[in-house]
C-alpha positions as CSV (number, residue, x, y, z in Angstrom):
1,X,0.0,0.0,0.0
2,X,1.1,3.6,-0.6
3,X,0.9,5.5,2.7
4,X,-1.2,8.7,3.0
5,X,-2.3,10.9,5.8
6,X,-4.8,8.3,7.0
7,X,-2.3,5.5,7.1
8,X,-1.6,4.3,10.7
9,X,1.9,5.4,12.0
10,X,3.1,1.7,12.2
11,X,2.5,1.2,8.5
12,X,4.1,4.5,7.6
13,X,7.2,3.8,9.6
14,X,7.5,0.3,8.0
15,X,7.4,2.1,4.6
16,X,10.4,4.2,5.6
17,X,8.5,7.3,6.7
18,X,8.6,9.4,9.8
19,X,5.0,9.9,11.2
20,X,4.2,12.7,13.6
21,X,4.4,10.2,16.5
22,X,6.6,7.2,16.9
23,X,4.6,3.9,16.5
24,X,5.1,1.5,19.4
25,X,4.1,-2.0,20.2
26,X,5.7,-4.8,22.3
27,X,6.6,-8.3,21.4
28,X,4.6,-10.7,23.7
29,X,2.4,-7.8,24.7
30,X,-0.6,-10.1,24.2
31,X,-0.7,-11.6,27.7
32,X,2.1,-12.6,30.0
33,X,2.1,-9.5,32.2
34,X,-1.6,-8.7,32.1
35,X,-3.9,-9.9,34.9
36,X,-6.8,-10.0,32.5
37,X,-4.8,-12.4,30.3
38,X,-4.2,-14.7,33.2
39,X,-7.9,-14.6,34.1
40,X,-9.1,-15.6,30.6
41,X,-6.4,-18.2,30.1
42,X,-7.0,-19.9,33.4
43,X,-7.5,-23.6,32.8
44,X,-6.8,-23.5,29.1
45,X,-3.6,-24.9,27.6
46,X,-1.5,-22.6,25.4
47,X,-2.0,-24.2,22.0
48,X,-5.7,-24.7,22.8
49,X,-5.9,-21.0,23.6
50,X,-4.5,-20.1,20.2
51,X,-7.2,-22.1,18.4
52,X,-10.3,-20.8,20.2
53,X,-11.2,-17.8,18.0
54,X,-13.0,-15.8,20.7
55,X,-10.2,-16.4,23.3
56,X,-7.4,-15.6,20.8
57,X,-9.2,-12.4,19.8
58,X,-9.7,-11.3,23.3
59,X,-6.1,-11.9,24.3
60,X,-4.9,-10.1,21.1
61,X,-7.0,-7.0,21.9
62,X,-6.3,-6.7,25.7
63,X,-3.0,-4.8,25.4
64,X,-4.4,-2.4,22.7
65,X,-7.2,-1.5,25.0
66,X,-5.0,-1.1,28.1
67,X,-1.8,0.4,26.7
68,X,-3.0,2.2,23.5
69,X,-0.2,0.6,21.5
70,X,-0.1,1.3,17.7
71,X,-0.5,-2.3,16.7
72,X,-2.0,-5.6,17.8
73,X,0.1,-8.7,17.5
74,X,-1.9,-11.8,16.7
75,X,-2.0,-14.1,19.7
76,X,-0.4,-17.3,18.5
77,X,2.6,-19.5,19.0
78,X,5.3,-20.7,16.6
79,X,4.1,-24.2,17.2
80,X,0.6,-23.5,16.0
81,X,1.2,-24.2,12.3
82,X,3.0,-27.4,13.2
83,X,0.0,-28.4,15.3
84,X,-2.3,-27.6,12.3
85,X,-0.1,-29.7,10.1
86,X,-0.6,-32.8,12.3
87,X,2.7,-32.7,14.2
88,X,2.4,-34.2,17.7
89,X,3.6,-31.2,19.7
90,X,2.7,-29.8,23.1
91,X,3.9,-26.9,25.2
92,X,5.0,-28.3,28.5
93,X,4.8,-25.9,31.5
94,X,8.2,-24.9,32.5
95,X,9.8,-26.6,29.5
96,X,8.4,-25.2,26.3
97,X,7.6,-26.9,23.0
98,X,8.0,-30.7,23.1
99,X,7.9,-32.7,19.9
100,X,6.8,-36.3,20.5
101,X,8.8,-37.7,17.6
102,X,11.9,-35.6,16.8
103,X,13.0,-35.5,13.1
104,X,16.6,-36.8,13.1
105,X,17.0,-38.8,9.8
106,X,16.3,-38.5,6.1
107,X,13.4,-40.9,6.5
108,X,12.0,-38.9,9.4
109,X,12.1,-35.8,7.1
110,X,10.3,-37.7,4.3
111,X,7.6,-38.7,6.7
112,X,7.2,-35.1,7.9
113,X,7.0,-33.4,4.5
114,X,4.0,-35.5,3.6
115,X,2.0,-33.3,6.1
116,X,0.2,-30.1,4.9
117,X,-1.2,-27.2,6.8
118,X,-4.7,-28.3,7.9
119,X,-7.8,-26.5,8.9
120,X,-7.0,-22.9,9.5
121,X,-10.6,-21.7,10.0
122,X,-10.0,-20.9,13.7
123,X,-7.2,-18.5,12.7
124,X,-9.4,-16.8,10.1
125,X,-12.3,-16.5,12.5
126,X,-10.1,-15.0,15.3
127,X,-8.6,-12.4,12.9
128,X,-12.1,-11.4,11.7
129,X,-13.1,-10.7,15.3
130,X,-9.9,-8.8,16.0
131,X,-10.0,-6.6,12.9
132,X,-13.6,-5.7,13.5
133,X,-12.7,-4.2,16.9
134,X,-9.5,-2.6,15.7
135,X,-11.3,-0.8,12.9
136,X,-13.0,1.3,15.7
137,X,-10.1,1.7,18.1
138,X,-8.1,4.8,17.2
139,X,-4.4,4.8,18.1
140,X,-2.5,8.0,17.9
141,X,-3.7,10.0,14.9
142,X,-4.8,7.0,12.9
143,X,-8.5,6.0,12.4
144,X,-7.7,2.3,12.9
145,X,-5.2,0.1,14.5
146,X,-3.3,-2.5,12.4
147,X,-3.0,-6.2,13.2
148,X,0.4,-7.9,12.8
149,X,0.4,-11.5,11.7
150,X,3.0,-13.8,13.1
151,X,4.9,-17.0,12.3
152,X,8.1,-18.8,13.4
153,X,11.0,-18.7,10.9
154,X,11.9,-21.9,9.2
155,X,15.1,-22.4,11.1
156,X,13.4,-22.1,14.5
157,X,10.7,-24.6,13.4
158,X,13.4,-27.0,12.2
159,X,15.4,-26.6,15.3
160,X,12.5,-27.6,17.5
161,X,11.6,-30.5,15.2
162,X,15.1,-31.9,15.3
163,X,15.9,-31.2,18.9
164,X,12.5,-32.2,20.1
165,X,12.5,-29.5,22.8
166,X,14.2,-26.2,23.6
167,X,18.0,-26.3,23.3
168,X,20.8,-23.9,24.2
169,X,23.1,-24.7,21.3
170,X,20.9,-26.6,18.8
171,X,23.7,-29.2,18.2
172,X,21.4,-31.8,16.7
173,X,19.9,-29.3,14.2
174,X,23.3,-28.0,13.2
175,X,24.6,-31.5,12.9
176,X,21.9,-32.5,10.5
177,X,22.5,-29.4,8.5
178,X,26.0,-30.5,7.7
179,X,25.7,-34.3,7.9
180,X,22.9,-34.5,5.4
181,X,22.5,-31.3,3.5
182,X,19.8,-32.8,1.2
183,X,17.6,-33.9,4.1
184,X,18.2,-30.5,5.7
185,X,17.1,-28.7,2.6
186,X,13.9,-30.8,2.4
187,X,13.2,-30.1,6.0
188,X,13.7,-26.3,5.6
189,X,11.7,-26.2,2.4
190,X,8.8,-27.8,4.2
191,X,9.1,-25.4,7.2
192,X,9.3,-22.4,4.8
193,X,6.1,-23.6,3.1
194,X,4.3,-24.1,6.4
195,X,5.4,-20.7,7.8
196,X,4.6,-18.9,4.5
197,X,1.2,-20.5,4.3
198,X,0.4,-19.5,7.9
199,X,1.4,-15.9,7.1
200,X,-0.8,-16.0,4.0
201,X,-3.8,-17.2,6.0
202,X,-3.4,-14.3,8.4
203,X,-3.1,-11.7,5.6
204,X,-6.0,-13.2,3.7
205,X,-8.1,-12.8,6.9
206,X,-7.1,-9.1,7.4
207,X,-3.6,-8.8,9.0
208,X,-2.0,-5.5,7.9
209,X,1.7,-6.6,8.4
210,X,3.5,-9.7,9.4
211,X,6.6,-10.6,11.5
212,X,8.7,-13.7,10.9
213,X,10.3,-14.6,14.3
214,X,13.6,-16.5,14.4
215,X,14.3,-17.5,18.0
216,X,17.3,-19.6,17.4
217,X,19.1,-18.2,14.3
218,X,21.6,-16.4,16.6
219,X,23.3,-19.8,17.2
220,X,24.5,-19.9,13.6
221,X,27.6,-18.5,11.9
222,X,27.0,-15.9,9.2
223,X,28.2,-18.5,6.6
224,X,25.8,-21.2,7.8
225,X,22.9,-18.8,7.9
226,X,23.6,-17.5,4.4
227,X,24.0,-21.0,2.9
228,X,21.5,-23.1,4.8
229,X,18.8,-20.8,6.3
230,X,18.4,-17.5,4.6
231,X,17.0,-18.8,1.3
232,X,14.2,-20.5,3.2
233,X,13.4,-17.5,5.4
234,X,13.1,-15.5,2.1
235,X,10.8,-18.1,0.7
236,X,8.5,-17.9,3.8
237,X,8.4,-14.1,3.5
238,X,7.8,-14.3,-0.2
239,X,4.4,-15.8,0.5
240,X,3.0,-12.3,1.2
241,X,5.4,-10.2,-0.8
242,X,3.8,-7.0,-2.1
243,X,0.7,-7.4,0.0
244,X,1.8,-6.2,3.5
245,X,5.0,-5.0,5.1
246,X,7.2,-7.9,6.3
247,X,9.2,-7.7,9.5
248,X,12.1,-10.1,10.1
249,X,13.2,-10.5,13.7
250,X,15.7,-12.8,15.4
251,X,17.4,-12.9,18.8
252,X,21.2,-12.7,19.0
253,X,21.3,-11.9,15.2
254,X,23.4,-8.7,15.1
255,X,25.9,-10.5,12.8
256,X,23.1,-11.7,10.5
257,X,21.1,-8.4,10.0
258,X,22.2,-7.8,6.4
259,X,21.2,-11.3,5.4
260,X,17.9,-11.0,7.3
261,X,17.0,-7.8,5.5
262,X,17.0,-9.6,2.2
263,X,13.4,-10.4,1.3
264,X,12.0,-8.3,4.2
265,X,10.7,-4.8,4.3
266,X,12.0,-4.0,7.8
267,X,14.3,-5.7,10.3
268,X,13.7,-6.1,14.1
269,X,16.8,-5.6,16.2
270,X,17.3,-7.2,19.6
271,X,18.6,-5.4,22.6
272,X,22.2,-6.4,22.0
273,X,22.8,-4.2,18.9
274,X,22.4,-0.4,19.1
275,X,20.0,0.9,16.5
276,X,22.6,3.3,15.0
277,X,24.9,0.3,14.5
278,X,22.1,-1.7,13.0
279,X,21.2,1.1,10.6
280,X,24.8,1.2,9.3
281,X,24.6,-2.6,8.7
282,X,21.3,-2.3,6.7
283,X,21.3,1.2,5.2
284,X,17.9,2.3,3.9
285,X,16.0,-0.4,5.8
286,X,13.3,0.6,8.4
287,X,14.1,-0.8,11.9
288,X,12.1,-2.1,14.8
289,X,13.3,-2.1,18.4
290,X,15.1,-2.3,20.7
291,X,14.4,-1.3,24.4
292,X,16.1,-3.8,26.7
293,X,13.3,-5.8,28.5
294,X,15.4,-5.8,31.7
295,X,14.9,-2.0,31.9
296,X,11.2,-2.5,32.4
297,X,11.9,-3.6,36.0
298,X,14.9,-1.3,36.7
299,X,12.9,1.8,37.8
300,X,11.5,4.6,35.7
301,X,14.6,6.9,35.5
302,X,16.7,4.0,34.1
303,X,13.9,3.1,31.6
304,X,13.2,6.6,30.5
305,X,16.8,7.5,29.8
306,X,17.3,4.2,27.9
307,X,14.1,4.6,25.9
308,X,15.1,8.1,24.8
309,X,18.5,6.9,23.8
310,X,16.9,4.2,21.7
311,X,14.8,6.8,20.0
312,X,17.8,8.9,19.3
313,X,19.8,6.1,17.8
314,X,16.8,5.0,15.8
315,X,16.9,8.3,13.9
316,X,19.7,6.8,11.9
317,X,17.1,4.5,10.1
318,X,14.6,5.8,7.5
319,X,11.7,4.5,9.7
320,X,11.6,3.3,13.3
321,X,8.9,1.2,15.0
322,X,9.6,1.3,18.7
323,X,9.6,-2.1,20.5
324,X,11.5,-4.1,23.0
325,X,14.6,-6.0,22.0
326,X,12.7,-9.2,22.9
327,X,9.5,-10.1,24.7
328,X,7.8,-8.6,27.7
329,X,8.9,-10.4,30.9
330,X,5.9,-12.0,32.6
331,X,6.6,-10.1,35.9
332,X,6.5,-6.7,34.3
333,X,4.2,-4.1,35.9
334,X,1.6,-3.3,33.2
335,X,1.5,0.3,34.3
336,X,5.2,0.6,33.3
337,X,4.3,-0.4,29.8
338,X,1.4,2.1,29.6
339,X,3.7,4.8,30.8
340,X,6.4,3.8,28.3
341,X,3.8,4.1,25.4
342,X,2.9,7.6,26.6
343,X,6.6,8.6,26.7
344,X,7.2,7.3,23.2
345,X,4.1,9.1,21.8
346,X,5.1,12.4,23.4
347,X,8.8,12.2,22.3
């Protein structure tokens, strides 16, 4: 879309413009720190919550109502498309995603790639509910608030599938990458197709932007990322090319930013890399980030000074969407987030 005066600040910033107010939203804003989230989620498992349209819509909208952020992020999980594709996965409390049958061999990969994304009607129904309310919830100077769709990047999906559960170093995934490049390529192609299809479903239903989230790409060397991962992330993002702005975010990926920018319209930067440094690595690319989540609990003076420094450094980029450099910690005082939004809007 071509931005105009009625375009929300988030979409203008992602197009490389500088709206009158900084757009701001928070990764993992949908829940975690909100008491109303804990109330509605009580007794419902994570993946189940993501697939009940009314519940997913309510959780998505809660932080928009409370904090007046400039975007909603669809309440989902990187495991949802795997679940919809028939993979036996659960999110174990205190552990994270657990794959019942890890994918370790070429035959395992061949069995997996026979799966296709299944019934996505719950996703479509939730987004229809969300966008109906967002159309009447002004944020800043805009007449409506955009919804950001979400999917896990191919490497992160593959890492979980191979490891079977969260891992610090992803040795099994990296081992398969080099031991059997053909099987790895088949696995990554399937993950790219599943992620891309999940993004496409959300855009078809009404999402105005998307974010591809790579939790584990920071464990890779720049060479391995370029050769064995980047092409598949670009393929996933290509599923909605030309339709909506595409954000690409990873953790610990300062050394990968230039490659991550390829095939994306904007790059999210985690808290480890200052935004002016990131802007020099990806000139001409809008940036998102990158307030350190730890500052949310460090007292207002420390948070305020840091947030203003992030805004200053972000002026090096053509457009800047203010966000955290990772997700909202569950113990965060919601009032701090609301105050931070006000600070950003007044800056």
